[in-house]
N, C-alpha and C positions, 0 to 999 in steps of 0.2 A: 345799557346795563354795565358795561365796562367802566364808563365814567363814574357811575354811581358807586361801584365797588371801590374805585380808586379814591373817591372822595370820603369814604368811610374809614377813617384812621382807627379810632378807638371808640366803641359805643359807650355812651354815658351809663353809669351804673343803674340809674333808675329805669332805663329801657331794659337792661338785662333782668332787673328785678321783676318788671311787668311781664316779660316773656316767660320767666321761670314760674310766676304765679299762674299765668295762663295755661302753661303746660301741666302744672299741678292740678288745676281745675279740670282740664281735659282728661287727665289720668284718672281722677275720681269718677267723673261721669262715665268714662269708658268702662271702669270697673263695675259700676252699677249695671250697665247694659250687659256686660259679660255675665254678671251674677244672675240676671233675670233673662238670659238667653235672647237678648235683643228684642224683648217683647215690650213695646212702648206702653201698653196698658198697665203692666205690672210695674214698669219704671215710674209711672206717674203716681203710683200709690205709695212710693217710698217717701221718707222724710229728708230728701236730699237738700231741701231748702234750709234745714238746720245743720245737716252734716257737712255741706260744702263750706260754709263760713268757718266752722270749727276746724276742719281739715286745713284750710288755707291759713288761718291764724296760727295754728300749731307749726305749720311748715315755715311761716313767715318768721316766727320766733327763732326757729332752727337756722334759717338763712342768715338772720342778723348775728346770731351767735358764732356761726362758722365763717361769715363773710364770703360765702360762695359766689356772690354776685360781683366780687371785686376783680376777678381774673380777666385777662384779655382773651376773648373767645378764640381768635384766630391762632393763638399760641397755646391752645389747650394741650396739656400733656398728662402723664400718668398721675402726677400729684393732684391735678384738677379733678381727675376721675375719683381718686380717693376722697377728696373733699365733698364731691357731690354725693357719693355713697354714704359718707358720714352724716351729711345734712339730711338726706331723705330718711335715714334710719332714726335720727334724732326726732324728726317730724312725726314719724310713725309712733315712736315711744310716747311723745306728748299726746298724740291722738288717742292712744290706748289708755293713757291715764284719764283723759276726759271721759272716754267711754266707760271706764270703771266707775268714776264718780257718778256719771249719768245713770249707770245700771243700778247703783245702790240707792239713788234718789227716786228714779222713775220706775225702775224695774226692767228696763230694756236698754240695749245699746243704741247710741245715737247714730252710729254707722255700723252695719253688720261686719263682723270680724273677717269674713271672706272678702268683702269689698275693700276693707283696709289693706289686706294682704295683696290683693290684685292692684290696688291703687299704688301701693309701695313699689311693686315691680314695674308697673307702667311708668311711674315717675322716674325711677332709676334709669330705665331704658331711654326714655324720651329726653331727659335732661342731659345725659351724656351724649346721646345720639345727635341731638341738634347742635351741640358744640363741635363735635367731630365733623359734622356736615358743613358747618360754617367755616371751619378750619380748612377743609379741602376745597371749598368754593373759592376762598381767598387764594389758596395755593394754585388752583387751576388757572384763575384769571391772572395771577401774578406771572405765571409762566407763559400764558397766552399773550400778554401785553408786553412784558419786559424781557422776554427770552432773548439773550444776547450770546450765550455760550452753552454748549453741551459739555458737561463736566463728568469726568470719570474719576472715581475715588480708588486709589491703590490701597487695599486693605479693608476687609469687611468685618474686622473685629470691633471692639467697643469704641475705639477712637474713630474708625470709619463711619460707624452708625451715628455717632454724635455729630460728625461732619455733615452727614446727610440731613439730620434734624435741623442743623443751623440753616442750611439752604432752604429747607421747607418752611421754617418758622419766621425767618426774617424777610419781611415784605420788600425791604429796600435792596436786598441782595440780588444782583443779576447773575444769571447762570442757573442751570438745572442739572442735577445729577441724573445721569441716564444709565449708569452701570457701575458695579464694583468690579475690580480685577484683583485676582489673588494668585499667589504662588502655591498655596495649599490646594492640592488636587481634590482633597476630600470634601471641600465645600463648594467647588466649582459646579455650577448648574443650579444651585439653590437660589431662592429668592428671599431678600431681606428688605423690609420696609417698601415693598412694591417694586424693587428693581433687582435684576438678575446679577449673579456673580459669574464672571467669565475668567478664563485662564489668562494670567499675565505673561505667559510664555509661548502660547500657541496661537498663531494667526492674529497677532496683536495689530499688525498693520491693517489687515482687512477689517477688523472690528472697529478701529478708530475711523476708518473711512466710511463704513456703513453708518456709524452713529454720528458722524460729522463732529467729532470731538475737537473742542478748541482749548480745553484746559484739563490738566491732570493734577490731582492733589494727592500727595504721598501721606497716608494716614496710618502707616505701620511704624510704631515707636521703635522697634528693635531691628529695623531693616539694616542689613550689613552695608558697609560703605561701598563695597564692590558692586552690590546689587543696586544701590542707590545711583551710582554712576551709570550703570547700564540703563536704568529707567530714564535718567536725565538725558543721556546721549540719544536715546530713542526719541524723546520728546523734541529735543533740539533739531534732530534730523528731519522730523515731520512737522516742524513749525507749530508745536503744541506748547502752550504756556505751562510751566510746571511750578507748583507751590507745595508747601509742606506744613504739617501740623507740628507745633512745638511740643517738646516733652511735657507730660502732665504736671511735673513739678514747676513748670514755668507758666501755667495757666493762672490768670488773675483770679484770686479768691477761689481757686480750685475749679473754676468753670471756664469752658472754652467758648469763645465768641468768634464771629466772622473776622473781626479786625485783627485777631491773633494769628490767622492763617497767613504765613509769610512767604515771600518769594524765596526760591532757592538761591543761596549765596555760594560763591566759589569756595568759601571756607568750609561749607557743609560737605564739599566733595573732596577736599584735600586732606582733611584730618584722617585719623585712622581709628581702628577699633579701640574701645576703651582699654586703658592700661590697668593691669592689676599690680598694685604696689603693696609692699609689706608695711602696712600702717603701724603694726605693733612695734616694729623695729624703729620706725621714724618717731613714734611717740616716745619711745625709750630714750632717744637721742635728744629730743627737743622739749618735751613736757617739763615745765618748771625751770627751764634754762633761760639764760640771758642771750638773746640772739642779736647780732649786728649785721645789717645788710647795707652794703655800699651800692650806690646807684639805685637807691630804693624808689626813686620817682620814675625810672625808666620802665619800659614795657615788661622786661623780664624781672627787674627788681621789684616793681609794684606787685606783680603776680606772686613772687616769692613771699612778700609781706602778707598777702591775703592767705596763701596756703599755710605758711608757718603759723599764722594766727590761729588756724583751725586745730593745731596740735597743742595749744595752750601753753606757750612758753611763759615764764614769769615776766619777761619784758622783750620788746623789739625796739632796737635802736635804728632809726632811719637816717641814713647819711647821704645827702645829695646836694649838688649846687643849684638845682632847679627849684626855685622858690614856689612858683605858681603850681607846678605839678605836685609838689609835696603838700601844699595846702589842699589841693583837690583830693588827694589820696586820704589825707587826714579826715576830711569831711565825710568821705565814703566809709571809712572804717569806724567812725565815732559811734555808730548805732549798734555795733556788735563786738565790743572789745572783751567782754567777759572780765576775767581777773587779770588780763594781760595789760601791763603798762606800756604805753607807746612814748618813745623819746625821739622827737624829730630834731635833727641837727642839719643846718645848712652849712656846707663847707666843700672845699675842693680836695679831692683825693691826693693831689700833688702838694698840698700845704701840710708839711710834716708837723708843724707845731699845732695847728688846729686839729689834725687827725689824732695826734698823741693826747691832746687835752681831752678829746671825746672818749678815746679808748680808756684812758685812766679813770675818767668819771664813771663810765658804765660797766667796766670790767666784764666784757662779754665772755660767754662760754663757747660760743660758735660764731664764726664769721662767714657770711656768704658774700663773696666779692663779685658783684655784677657791674660795677662802674667801669666804663670803657668808652673810648671813641671807636666807632665801628663802620662809619660810612667810607667805603673803599676809595672812590675817586676823590672825596674831600680830603682824606688823610694823605693821599698821594701828593696833594698840593701843600699839605701842612705836616710834614714828617716830624718836625720838632715837637709839635703839640701831641702827635700820636705817640711818640716815644715817651714824652713826659707823663702822659696819663696812663697809657697801657703798660709801660715798663717800669718807670720810676714810681708811679702811684701804687702799682702792685708790690714793688719792693718795700716801700714805706709801710704799707699795711701788713705785709707778711712779717717784716722785722718787728713791728709793734705787737703782732700776735704772739711772737716768741717772747718778747720782753715782758708782756703782761700775762703770760701763762694761759693764753687761749687754748682750749682743748682741741678744737677742730677748725680748720680753715678750708673752705670749699671755693675754688676759683672757677668761674664760668668762662670757658674759652670758646673757640669757633673752629669750624672745619676749614676756614680760610688760613688757619695756622699750619695746615698740612701742605707741604710743597708750595709755600707762599709765593705769590706773584705780585704782591702788593705790600706797601709799607705797613698797612693795618695788619695784614696776616702775619708779617714778620714780627711786628711788635708783640702780638699775642703769643707767638711761638716762643719768643725770648722770655716772656712772662711765665709761660709753662716751664721752660728750662730752669728759671730761677727758683720757683717754689719747689720743684722736684729736687733740684740739687741741694737746696737749703734743708729739706727734710732729710735727705740721705746723709748730709753732713752732721745734722743734729742727732740722727740715729746712731752714728758712729761715736759721737762725742758724749751723748747723755744716755743713750739707750732708749727703750720704748716710751719712757715717760717724758714725752715732748709733744709739741703741737703736731697734730696730724694734718698734713697738707694733701688735699685731694683736688684734682682737676677734672672738670667735665667738658666734653667737646661735642658740639652738635651744630647743625646747619641752620638755615633760615627758619625763622618762626613767623607764622601767619599773623599779620596785623601789627607786627612790631614796628617801631619807628625806623623808617628807611626801607621797609619791605616793599617789594614791587607791587603788591596787591593794592595798598592804599593809593599808590601813584596811578595805577590803571583806573581805579574807581574815579579819581578826580578827572582824569582825561575823558572818561566815558560821560561823566556828568556834564562836562563842558563841550562835549562833541568834538574835542580836540583829537588830533591824530594819536593813536596808540603807538608809543615808542618802545621798540624792542631792540636791544643792542645787536643781536646776531641771530639768524634763523636756527642755528644749532645749539644755542646756549641752553644749558639745563641746570636745574637747582633741586636740592632736597628741601622739603618743607615739613614743618611740625607746628602744631598749635602751641601757643604760649602756655596754657595750663598743662599740656602734655610734657613740654620741655621742663617746666618747673617741677612737675611730679617726679620726673626721672632725675633731676638734680637732687631733690630731697632723698630719693631712694639711694642714689649713688653716694651722696654725702653721708648717709647713715651706715652704709655697708663698708665704706673705705677704711682701711687701717692706716694709710699714709703712703704718699709717694706715687699713688696710681693716677693714671690719666684714663678716665672712663670715656668711652665713645658710645653713642646711642644708635640704635637701629633706626635709620631715617626712612626706611621703606624704599620706594622706587623714586628715582629722580624724574623730574617733570620738565618737558620742554617749555620754555617760557612763551614761545610763540603760540603753542597750543593752549596754554593758560590764558593768554590774551584773547584768543579767538573765542574760547568758551565764555569768558566774562562778557564779551560783546553780545554773544547770543543770549546769555541769561538776562541781559539788560533789555532784550526785545529789539535790538538793533541788528542791522545787516551790514556785515563787513564790506568795505569798499563801496558802499552805497550811502549808509548813514554815517559811517565813521571810517577813517583811513588807518591803515597799518603801515608804519614806517620803521625801517631798520637803520639805526643810527651808528652802528659800529661799536665794538667793545670800548668801554671807558678805561681810563688809566688804572692799571692794577687788576683789572677784571680777568677772570678765567672763563673758558667756555663751559667747563664743568667743575664741580667741587669734589673733593676727596675727603675721606675721614681718616685715612692712613697714608703715610708716605711709602716710598718703594722699599725702605729698610725696616718697616714696622709690620708686625702681625698682631693678632688679637688673642686674648685669653678669655674664655667664656666665664660668666658668673651665674649665680642662681637665677638671675632675672633674664629672660630670653631677649629683652630689648637693650640690655646693658652689657658691654664688653670692656675689657681692659686692654689698652694699647700697650704692646710690648715695645717701648721706645728705647733708643740709645740714651744712656745716662751721661750727664756732663759733670765735670769736676767743679765743686763749689768754689775753690780758690781761683780757678781760671775765670769763672763767671763773675766773681767779685772784681777781678782786674778789668774785665770787659765793662762792668758797670761803672767803674771809676772813669773809664774813657767816655762812656755815654754821657755821664754827668758833665765832663769837661766840654764835649762838643755842644751840649745843650747850653752851657754858659757862654760859649763862644758864638752861639747861633750859627753853627756850621753844619748845615743839613747834609751836604755832600759827604763830609767825613763820617757823619753819623750813619748814613745809609750804607756806605762802604763797610763800616764796622759791622752793621747788622748782617750784611751778606757773608762776613767771615764767621760770625757767631752761628748763623743758620746757613750752612753751605747749600742747601737745596733751594734757597731763596733766589729765584730768577725772575726779574721784573718782566711785566708784559704790558705792552702799549703804554710805556712809561718813559719819562725823561731820565730815569735811573738805569735804563738798559745798558748804558755805556759802562757801568761798573760791573757788569756780569763777567767780563773778561779781565780778571785781576789776579794779583798774587795774594798770598794769605798773610801778609804782614799788616799789622794794625796801621791804618792811615794816619799820617800826621796832619794836624790842622793846617799847617803851613804848606802842605803839599797838594792841597786841593782848594778849589774856589767854590763859593756858594753858587748853586744852580738857580737861575731865575726862570 
């Protein structure tokens, strides 16, 4: 029997049609018997030999009109029930029409009206009933033969019920929902679609053991991040696989299928609750404006392009030296540009002539400066390039913004600029100092009618180029050892869309000269992050994959900071955005420093350059770096002849 059911994939339509006609015939015959109290003698006196063909022909016409035989019986749902009801009603209407014609010609009904009514009810019950029966037979044998996992669904709402239906209707899916669990105590104890709802907070360990649960599916769309982490941690602790249902707006053609149920990713657990931004203020600043984005092909820059596009600027100028990444982003954006013109330019932020040519052509109203070198250990080995891109490139773009009357300049900085221990962090801090001192100088010289320079400072972004998460993913895929620099190292994390939303919000609220810092939430131990990623991959640490501590890399910190020891914050109207109250620098002095930086770059003298950076940023103290020898120094500007290049 099991093999027979397994071999029946989809019944041919002609078989379903024959079954339906047989049920219709049986329904009419049963109606006659009911009408005549099951007395065979009276039944034999009826004109059923005429009535039965007419009844079947009328219903056959209705079946062809509604295509009720075309459904897959084991997937019968509510819509199929509506179609059967419509078909049988149409068949009865046709029968009554024939009855009326027959009455006017012969003087009597071909089928008694009472029999027609009972036949209609019988047909409706039997046609729907046998489909449901077949559906449950398939479901029963599916679970009997293919049962591999007992599944619990977290959330008994609409999404949870759809998830249950997917398991019930898809013959190829392994697993069987055995319970719903819910945080809502009002519905605990009720039964939906044949399975009971249990509490997700009380005696969950006992429930999972009793039901022998192998998998849990999170089907609560608005589950808080804190609660989601609690559920995932419980599952990992008890060796239960955990997956989730994507938001409804990500369902393919508005429908959920089994293939869309996804494994929980670490990014799902590290993001935070959705941010409320002042869209009206951002629209006022961006709509109809010409926007220039440097570093537009990078992870932050590309997301800025996407989000700025949604606010309908008149144009977006993309500026980046990465040709392939720019090409890919253009292909992605080409389907939904609306009235916005996209101007892609390939160029280096440190090429002043190229940069000025582009700025002069597009005449931007707003600049978002995301171009930067940001890999800490790599920049520790290449300080000249770090300074050229992060310091000089920023100066070029800022000076051009003033020259060509750009209204707003938003620079994207990093928490590594706070108490920097690396070349990269120091270069970003110097860039911050320059744009802030430039604004203050212009404010004194020209008044408020000048370019507004605004800086945003935040930590690591999930999935960005150079983030630790993509590295861990590659190591897990290859079963290579997971490498963590230090058991106590911690980092702040933020999703790329979240970071860019806050950049747009801060950029729209800034008047000029501010350094905005973002609430990064709680810092996370990288070793805990690595362990959780291994568990989410279904692997066992130190059995399937090894964890290795490699030591801090050049320039790295144990923990990141958003403020240095001499800074404090000023709140804004947005709870996740604050203004850093930083020490201001004199523009004239910074200009002198920049002339020295340019000289050391031309001389390719990285030692003198780093020494100067430590003078400009007194809190810059190298860590695990060849430049630590310069931390004990005087405050005079180093001479190129007084120091040798470090190899």
